[in-house]
Backbone bond lengths (Angstrom), bond angles and torsions (degrees), N, CA, C in turn:
res aa  C-N    CA-C-N  psi(-1)  N-CA   C-N-CA  omega(-1)  CA-C   N-CA-C  phi
1 M - - - 1.432 - - 1.567 107.61 -
2 E 1.332 113.54 130.84 1.475 118.48 179.73 1.490 113.28 -98.15
3 Y 1.300 120.53 11.71 1.476 122.64 -178.21 1.541 106.78 -126.84
4 E 1.300 112.18 151.78 1.457 119.43 178.79 1.500 112.21 -69.47
5 T 1.355 118.29 134.15 1.436 120.66 179.89 1.566 109.18 -74.87
6 L 1.301 116.96 118.89 1.436 122.06 -177.69 1.549 112.30 -100.53
7 I 1.384 115.62 -11.38 1.439 121.27 173.05 1.478 104.36 -128.85
8 S 1.307 118.99 163.95 1.464 125.38 -174.14 1.523 112.07 -63.44
9 S 1.329 115.31 121.64 1.450 118.73 176.02 1.534 112.34 -73.58
10 T 1.309 118.36 -12.89 1.465 120.50 176.25 1.510 110.78 -82.65
11 E 1.305 118.68 -18.08 1.477 121.62 178.55 1.524 113.98 -102.07
12 Y 1.337 117.29 -21.87 1.434 120.03 -171.86 1.497 113.94 -126.02
13 N 1.344 116.57 149.56 1.481 118.84 177.71 1.520 109.15 -82.23
14 E 1.268 117.16 176.47 1.489 123.33 -174.45 1.479 112.78 -62.08
15 E 1.338 118.90 -38.63 1.474 122.87 -179.14 1.535 109.19 -64.79
16 S 1.312 117.40 -44.40 1.483 120.86 179.91 1.492 111.02 -65.96
17 I 1.354 118.39 -34.67 1.448 121.56 179.98 1.543 108.76 -70.42
18 K 1.312 116.63 -39.59 1.511 120.77 175.57 1.560 109.38 -60.62
19 M 1.299 115.47 -45.88 1.457 118.78 -179.87 1.530 112.82 -60.71
20 A 1.388 115.29 -46.55 1.459 119.08 179.91 1.517 110.55 -63.85
21 T 1.326 117.78 -36.60 1.461 121.81 -178.98 1.496 108.46 -64.63
22 Y 1.367 118.11 -45.69 1.438 121.29 178.99 1.536 110.42 -60.64
23 L 1.309 116.41 -46.26 1.482 119.63 -179.65 1.520 114.92 -59.64
24 I 1.325 115.28 -29.95 1.457 118.74 179.73 1.522 112.95 -85.51
25 I 1.365 118.03 -41.68 1.447 120.01 -176.84 1.516 113.33 -95.92
26 L 1.304 118.20 -16.32 1.488 125.73 178.66 1.528 111.43 50.14
27 K 1.312 116.09 41.80 1.488 123.12 173.80 1.486 109.24 -128.25
28 K 1.345 115.87 148.51 1.474 120.99 174.18 1.489 109.86 -59.64
29 L 1.377 113.29 133.74 1.464 115.94 178.84 1.557 108.81 -81.48
30 K 1.332 114.36 153.10 1.467 120.72 -177.32 1.523 110.60 -61.09
31 G 1.339 115.60 144.77 1.453 120.39 174.96 1.494 116.75 85.31
32 M 1.308 119.03 9.24 1.479 122.87 -179.06 1.542 107.95 -106.12
33 S 1.303 114.53 131.37 1.488 119.71 172.62 1.526 107.69 -73.96
34 A 1.372 115.23 165.81 1.504 119.46 -177.26 1.529 109.54 -61.66
35 P 1.343 120.00 -50.36 1.496 120.61 178.07 1.578 112.34 -59.14
36 E 1.265 116.37 -43.77 1.439 121.13 177.77 1.507 112.24 -60.44
37 F 1.331 117.01 -40.97 1.453 121.12 179.83 1.510 110.88 -69.28
38 R 1.344 118.52 -37.13 1.449 120.89 178.60 1.555 111.16 -61.32
39 R 1.358 115.15 -44.93 1.457 118.76 177.34 1.540 111.87 -63.25
40 F 1.365 114.73 -45.22 1.466 120.31 178.77 1.503 112.61 -60.09
41 K 1.321 116.69 -42.46 1.491 121.85 -178.05 1.507 109.50 -66.44
42 R 1.371 118.51 -42.03 1.442 121.80 -179.19 1.537 110.87 -60.49
43 E 1.358 116.35 -39.41 1.447 122.34 177.92 1.513 110.44 -72.25
44 A 1.320 118.85 -44.79 1.448 123.14 -176.13 1.506 112.06 -62.88
45 L 1.307 119.19 -31.10 1.468 120.98 -177.63 1.543 111.76 -73.07
46 K 1.271 116.07 -1.83 1.498 120.73 176.38 1.557 109.14 -87.14
47 Y 1.322 116.50 -2.07 1.463 122.94 -175.65 1.484 113.01 -124.25
48 R 1.360 115.86 167.32 1.468 120.21 174.75 1.545 107.21 -145.03
49 V 1.323 114.68 154.65 1.473 119.11 175.72 1.559 106.00 -109.38
50 Y 1.307 114.05 129.83 1.452 121.74 -179.74 1.513 109.30 -141.84
51 R 1.300 117.17 121.14 1.462 123.39 -177.06 1.512 113.11 52.19
52 R 1.356 114.28 46.40 1.494 122.12 175.94 1.525 113.17 65.46
53 K 1.334 117.04 21.73 1.461 122.96 177.88 1.556 107.50 -123.51
54 L 1.325 116.77 150.49 1.432 121.71 179.11 1.557 107.74 -100.43
55 W 1.314 116.10 131.54 1.426 124.22 -178.80 1.482 112.61 -124.00
56 R 1.338 118.67 136.73 1.494 123.36 173.84 1.505 106.88 -86.23
57 L 1.281 115.43 130.69 1.499 122.30 179.32 1.516 111.73 -71.68
58 L 1.318 113.67 170.37 1.492 121.37 179.86 1.500 112.67 -52.27
59 I 1.349 114.05 139.84 1.477 120.56 172.93 1.502 105.93 -129.72
60 K 1.284 117.33 109.75 1.511 123.16 175.12 1.530 112.71 38.02
61 G 1.301 116.32 65.33 1.452 120.79 173.77 1.557 116.08 83.84
62 M 1.303 115.37 -5.07 1.492 117.67 177.91 1.536 109.18 -86.13
63 P 1.292 119.45 146.44 1.490 122.01 -179.49 1.519 110.47 -70.90
64 I 1.353 115.40 164.40 1.475 117.23 177.16 1.519 105.86 -67.70
65 K 1.385 114.08 153.24 1.460 118.44 -176.27 1.515 111.82 -127.61
66 L 1.275 118.81 141.61 1.413 123.97 175.60 1.528 108.67 -76.97
67 I 1.312 118.39 130.54 1.422 120.05 -179.77 1.507 109.92 -87.17
68 V 1.336 117.19 126.20 1.473 121.43 178.41 1.523 106.64 -127.14
69 D 1.331 115.68 107.33 1.465 121.65 -174.69 1.508 113.06 -84.80
70 K 1.345 118.03 -35.56 1.441 121.41 -171.86 1.552 109.88 -81.05
71 E 1.305 115.11 127.57 1.437 122.85 -177.63 1.518 114.17 -59.61
72 E 1.365 115.48 -36.45 1.470 119.62 179.88 1.540 109.90 -65.01
73 I 1.299 115.54 -41.37 1.465 117.55 -179.20 1.542 112.16 -68.45
74 R 1.324 115.58 -36.24 1.436 122.28 177.40 1.567 108.04 -59.28
75 A 1.326 114.10 -49.48 1.502 121.46 -177.96 1.539 110.22 -59.55
76 Q 1.331 113.39 -41.71 1.489 118.59 -178.99 1.518 110.75 -65.50
77 I 1.298 117.18 -40.90 1.495 123.27 178.93 1.529 108.86 -63.11
78 L 1.333 117.58 -45.74 1.437 122.23 179.80 1.503 110.15 -60.91
79 R 1.310 117.63 -47.23 1.493 120.21 178.80 1.522 112.42 -59.92
80 E 1.325 116.45 -42.82 1.464 120.05 -178.10 1.509 110.08 -66.03
81 V 1.304 120.71 -44.82 1.446 123.75 -179.54 1.546 109.29 -64.82
82 Y 1.305 116.21 -44.89 1.448 121.01 178.92 1.545 111.04 -59.15
83 N 1.329 116.29 -48.76 1.494 119.28 -178.54 1.524 111.64 -69.68
84 Q 1.285 120.95 -35.77 1.466 123.59 -177.57 1.514 112.56 -70.33
85 N 1.293 116.38 -24.91 1.481 119.74 -174.12 1.534 114.44 -111.62
86 G 1.367 112.77 27.75 1.478 118.01 168.07 1.508 115.50 75.90
87 H 1.301 120.93 29.01 1.478 121.90 172.58 1.487 112.15 52.80
88 K 1.330 116.82 54.99 1.451 121.25 -175.51 1.545 114.05 -89.77
89 G 1.301 116.76 4.47 1.466 119.89 176.89 1.519 113.14 102.18
90 K 1.385 113.98 172.81 1.460 121.73 -176.16 1.521 113.21 -60.70
91 E 1.328 116.08 -48.93 1.470 119.47 -175.17 1.533 112.72 -60.07
92 S 1.316 115.41 -47.44 1.478 119.78 -178.86 1.495 110.33 -66.10
93 T 1.285 119.30 -40.31 1.490 122.04 177.62 1.526 110.60 -64.18
94 Y 1.317 116.78 -44.69 1.460 120.03 -178.88 1.532 109.54 -61.78
95 H 1.338 118.87 -43.22 1.478 120.63 -177.47 1.506 111.53 -68.16
96 R 1.321 117.10 -28.61 1.478 120.44 178.54 1.571 108.36 -69.82
97 L 1.270 116.30 -29.64 1.512 117.43 -179.79 1.520 113.29 -81.26
98 L 1.337 118.39 -17.05 1.434 119.96 177.52 1.490 107.36 -78.79
């Protein structure tokens, strides 16, 4: 990677790190062609970085969402929500995460 990591590389994959980097510095990243950059920019502008975390902006009435790329962290979050809310099942746990 030729750019400074501005969000945690232990929590995010390379694509999310590139997106966060662009959103913070607002400059084309090295190695991107013009058409590739246009597609990347269009997608990146659907996100924001806040407190070193990547967030997906509103989509037709849905709330903003924290992006969690790493499967281990997703599993940990699911376990914690499930355990904290009285083992109410998959549906209830899923809706609490939305």
